[in-house]
Structures are given as C-alpha cells and as structure tokens.
N, C-alpha and C positions, 0 to 999 in steps of 0.2 A: 727860805731856800730849800728846795727839795732836790736831793741827789739820788739818782737811781740808775742802775745798769739795765733795768727792764723798762722799756718804753716803746711807743709805736715805731715801726710797724709790727712789732711783736704782738701776738694775740694770746693772752693768757689772763688768769685771774688777777695776778699782781698788776699788770698793765691796766686792766679795766678798773681796778680799785683806785690806782693812783690818778688816772686821767679823770675819773668821775669826781674824786675828792677835790682835785685841782679845779675843775669846773665849778663845783659848789662853793669852794672857798672864794674864787673870783666873784661869783654871784653875790656872796655875802660882803664884798667890799675889801677883801684882803688882796695884797699884792704878792704875787708868787713868781719866782724864777725857778725853772727846772734845769738841772744839769743832767744830761742824758747822752748816750753814745752817738746820737745823730747830730751833734754840734760841731762836726768837723774834726773830731779826734781821729788819730790813726787807730785802726781797730783790727782785731783778728777774731775769727769765729771760735766760740767755746767748743772744745773737743766734745764730740758726741751730741752736741746741741747747737748746730750751726746757725739757727735762727737768732741766738743771742750773740751779739757782737761785744767783745771786751775792748774797752778803750785803753790805749797804751800811752804812757808818758803824759798823763793828764794833770799831774799835780800842779805844775806851774800855771796852767790855764785856770784851774779851779781856784788857786790863790787870787788870780787877777779878777775872776768873776765874783768871788767873795768880797774883795775890796770895793769893786764897782757897785755892788748891790747893797752892801752893809746890812745883812739880814738881822732882824730882831730874833729870829728863831731858825734853827737848822735841823732838818730831818734827813737822816741817811737811811734810805729804804731797803737797800740791798747790800750784800756782802761781796760784790764783785770788785773789779779794779777801780771803778769810779768811787764806790763806797769806801774802799780801802784808802784811796788817795784823800778823799774828803775827811775821813777819820783822822788821818795823819796831820792834816792841816789844822783841824780843830784842836787836837792835842798840842801841837806846836804853838798855837796862838792862844791856848787856854779858852777856847770858845765852847760854851755848853751846846750840846746837841742831843737829839733823841734818835732812836732806831725803831724798826719794826721787824717782826718775825713772820714772814709770809709763807715760808716753805720749810719742810723738814729736810733742810739741806744735807745734813750728814747721811740720812737714809738715801737720798738721791745719789750722793757720791758713792756710797758703798754698793748700791744697786748696779751702778755703771762700772765701778772699779772695785771688785770684791777684795782686792789686796789692801785697800785702805780701810783700817778698822773704824768702826762707828765711834769709838772712844776718841780717836784723833779728831774726827769731824766736830764732835761736841766741845772738845777743848778749844778748837779754833773759834767756834761760835761764841763761847763764853768770853774768850779774849776780846772778840770784836764788839759784842753788845754791852758788856759790863762797863766799858769806858764811857758810855752815854749816860745821860741823866735818867731817861725812862726807856723801857723796852715795851712797845705796844704789841699786844697779842690778841688774836681774834676771839678765842673761846676759853671758857673756864678750864676745860680738860687740858688744853694746850698750856695754859698758865701753870696748872698743877704739875704737868710733866716737866716743864722747864725749871720750876722751883726745885723739884726733886733732883734735877741734874746740876743744881748749884747756880742757876741764873739769878740775877738780882734786879731790883727796881722795875718789876713787871707791872704793867697797867693795862686794863682792857681797852680794846678798840674794835667795835663791832663793824659789820659790813652792811651793804645795801643792795638793792636790786631795782632795775628800771621797770616799774610796773606798767608803764605805758607801752614799751616795746614788747615785753613779755606778757601777753594778755590772752585770756581764754577765748576772746572773740576770733582769734586766728585759727581755731580748731575747725576742721571740716570744710574749709573754703574750697569750692569746686571739687568736692568729694574727698579732700584731704590729700596730703602728699604721699601717704602710704596706701592709697586706695587699691593699688595693684598687687599688694603683697598680703600674705596671710597674717591675720592678727591672732592674739594680741601682739603689739609691737613693744619690744624692750629696747630702749635706746641708751647708748653711751655717747657723750659729747666731751671732747677734750683731746689733749695730746696723746698720740698713739706711741707710747714709750714704756719701757720696762718698769719704771718706777710708779706708773699708774695702775699696775696690777690688773691690766685689762683681761688677761687670759683667764683669771679666776671667774670672770663673767662669761667669756666665750665658751668655757668648758661646761658650764652649768646646763643641765637638761631642762629646757623650758618649752612650753607650748608656743606656737606662733613663730615670730621672726625676730632675730637680733639685728640691730642696726648700729653702726659705728660712724660717728661724724668727727672728723678732725684729721690733721696731718701728723707726721711724726716719724722718727727713725725706724719704728717697728712695723710700719704700715705694710710694706711689701711682704715681709715675713708672715704676718698674721693673715693676709689675704690668701696666701698659698696654703696655710695650715688650716684655715676655716673657710672653705669656699661657699658654705651655706649662709655665711653672714654677709649682710649688705654693707659694704664700705663705701661711703658717699663722699669722702674727702672733706676739705675745710668748708665751713659755711659761716656767714656773719649776718648781723642785722635782722631784717624782717624774714629772710629765708630761714635763718636758724630758729627764730621764734616760732615759725609755722611748724617746723619739725618737732620742736619741744611740745607744742600744743597738740599735735596729732598723734604723739606717742601715747601708749597706755601706761607705761612705767619707765621712769628714768633710772638707770642703774649706775651707781657711783662706787666702783670697787676699790678706789685708792685707799691705801693705808698710810700715805705720807703727806697728804695735804693738811694744812692747818685749819681750813675753813671749807672751801668748795663753793665758790659763787654760783656755779652751775646748778647746785642744789636749789638755791632760791629762784634762779631763772626758770627752772622746771616747775617748781611749785607755783610761781606767778602765772604760768599759763594754765594751771589746773592739773598738771601731771604729777602724780605722787612719786616718791623717791625710795629706792631700795639700796641699802648700803651695809657695809660692815660697821660694827660699833667702834669706829676709829675717831680721833679728834676731828671735829667738824660735824660729821653725821651724828655722833652720839650727843652732841650739844644741841643740834638743831631739830632732830627728827623725833626722838622719844617723847610721847605725850602730846605731839602736835596734831595728830590725826591726819598728817600729810605724807606719811610714808612709814617704812618699817626698817629696823636694823636687826641683824642677826649674824652670828658667826657662820650660820648656814645661809649663803647668799640666795640659794634657790627658795628657801623658806621666806626670806625677806621679800623677794620678787613677787611671790604668789600672795603674800599678805598685803603688799602695797597695791595689788590689783583691786583689792576690796575698798580702798580708801575713797572718800568723797572728793571729787574734783573741786567742788565748791569750797570745801574746807581747806584744800591746798591753797587756793587763791586767797582766801581770807587770812590764812597764816602768813603768807608772803607779804601781804599789804602792811604788816607790822614792821617791815624793814625799809628804811628810806635812805637815800644817799645824803640828804641834807643832815639827818641826825648823825650819820657816819662822819660827815665832815665837821660838824660841830664838836663831836667828841675828839676828833683828831686835833683840832685847834686848841681845845682845852688841855689836851695832853702835852702840847708843845711848851707850855710855860714860857712865853716870850719874855725877853729882857725888857725891863722898864726903859723908857726913852733916855733918861739921864745916864743910866748904866750903859745902854747901847752906844751912846755918843762917846762915852769915856773909853769903851773897849776899842772902837774903831779909830779913835785918835791915837791910842797906843799902838795899834797895828800899823797905821800909816807911818808912824815914826820908825817902826822896825824896818821899813823899806827904804828909808832915806840913807844916803851915804853919810858917814860920819864926817863932820866938819873939822878940818885940821887947823890948829892955831897958826896965826900969822907969824908969830915969833917963837 
C-alpha cells in the first residue's frame, strides 16, 4: 500500500519517482494500491501551492481501504493530510510502515512563511518519520544531514531516469528548438517558485541566453523582472526531452531539493549540469565528468560548458528505474504471510461490535 499526497496530475520529481516505481513494481509481479488525493476525497488547495490538493477527512476511508487490501507492507511517501491520516491508522492498529524523505520540507515552509522557524519544521518531520520502521533517503549527504538533526532508521533509496525518453538523439532535430536564439543556451526546468532559488541563476552574468521551463507562483513576477530571459511555460514528454537535449548547460540552482531528477534527465540527453554544492548535486555531479558544482554559480555554468556530452550520457545510463524499484521493495521489509494473516484477523475483530450475553 502506497499512501501519497503527491500524485498525478501534479508534475514534479516526487510524482515521477512514485509513478515510475509503481510501474516497475507492477512489472516485477507485485500488487500495489495507491491512496492519493484523486480518489474522491474532499480536498482543498495547499496555500501558496494550489497544484497540490490536500485531502480532508480521509481517515475513515483509509481504514476501509487498508482492511480491503490487507497489505503486506505500507509506505507513506509524504507528510500531507493523507500521510498524516495513514500514519495515525498505522499507529492505532500497530501496523509497521516505512516513509521517505523527498523534499526539504522545513526549508520550503520557512521560504514561504518566514515567521515559521526552521527548527519547528524539523521537529514536525522527526515526529512524523521516526514513528516508521525505515526512512528512505536519496543521497548520502541528505542522510548525513538528517542524522545530525536527530532522525533515526535512515536507509538509502536511489533514483532513476528514463534513458529512452531523455536521449541525445533528440538534439538538433530540424535545427533544434533553440535555433532562433543566441547560444550558448543555459536552461532551467522545474517549478518557478521561491524555494527553487531561481533568481540566483537569473541574476548571473552569462553569455548567450537563459531559458526557463515550468509553471509556478513566481512566474509572472520573474517575467517582468527579467525580460531578457525566455520563459516557455510547462513542458512534458518528448517536447521537454528535446529542450533538454538542445540546451548547452542545464542549471540547477535549488538548495532545498533532496535529489533533483531533472539533473539525471538532463545528463541522459547529453547536457551537462551546473549547480550549487547542495544535497543532490554534490552527491551526483563531482567526479562524474557530467557537470560542475560551485558556490559561484557562474563559475559552475562556464565549467559545465566544457564537459563532454558523451560522458554525460554514459553517466546517466548507470541509473535505472528497475534498480530504484528493487531497492524500494527491499527497504519495505514486508510482513511474512503468517504474520500478515494474524495482523489482519486482529484488525477485523476490532471492527466488530461487541456481542452482548443473552442472560
């Protein structure tokens, strides 16, 4: 059973990870049910992030879905309202579960609401995740950071990339998607929001042209502030892959992501990556020959221009969604079947009305 507040039609790294891992698990013969906001729950938009719908009053339905499915393993992927409700059910019924850390949520909250201290965000996250059996984390640096903050039961869970969709063969088709603008092209792909630190890229003095792909609450503000930048809106699938492939450098300015799937997607098309030495980039890029990291983003961008596109592709081919899914299943530690049957018999009894004596 996978419980997540982030699911289609949302478009972000968390959703891509969970949907691809689900597909791979199904292909490996596992049976999966996903509890997500689109299952008919009453919802409300997350303040400042309306693309995410928060499910309300979901606990009763989650209990019924748990009873009907009788999962051998439960994974709670997000800390939203569905994740909170599922966590409460698991604790109430003494069901083991795992969680994963996809986003530096406290930093996101503080970036949007500066009056909420970072310490409070991490206190909540420790409370949420330490109740689970294992906390899956994407990179060594993120694991180290969380351990320093007092998190427990941390285990690695790497990510993957679609190397067929994101492919070097898509570069230069019909002259390329950037044939009418001055190169080199420095590209950003992702949500246009304050926590993504995009302005640190847009302010950098670079040759050629900067291009931004993606929707988000900061889009109109940045369009007005940086009229020389090409803002192309949201893109998906083959269209997005072509833009990755035709760029000269992909720039990843975020300081709050825990991995950054777009880094691998860019590399898979042969485009090198420039970034700050933050969790994700500093785990993936140094020593790869597929990009550059530096506290000086301009320096990283110019250094990445020198990278071999062939080496970028070769490096990205080392990440597969199948190996990502296999590691995920291994981390779940499913209940043995006899133990599973015992657990669900006990839970079914909890739901029966107590029989009154006849006399």
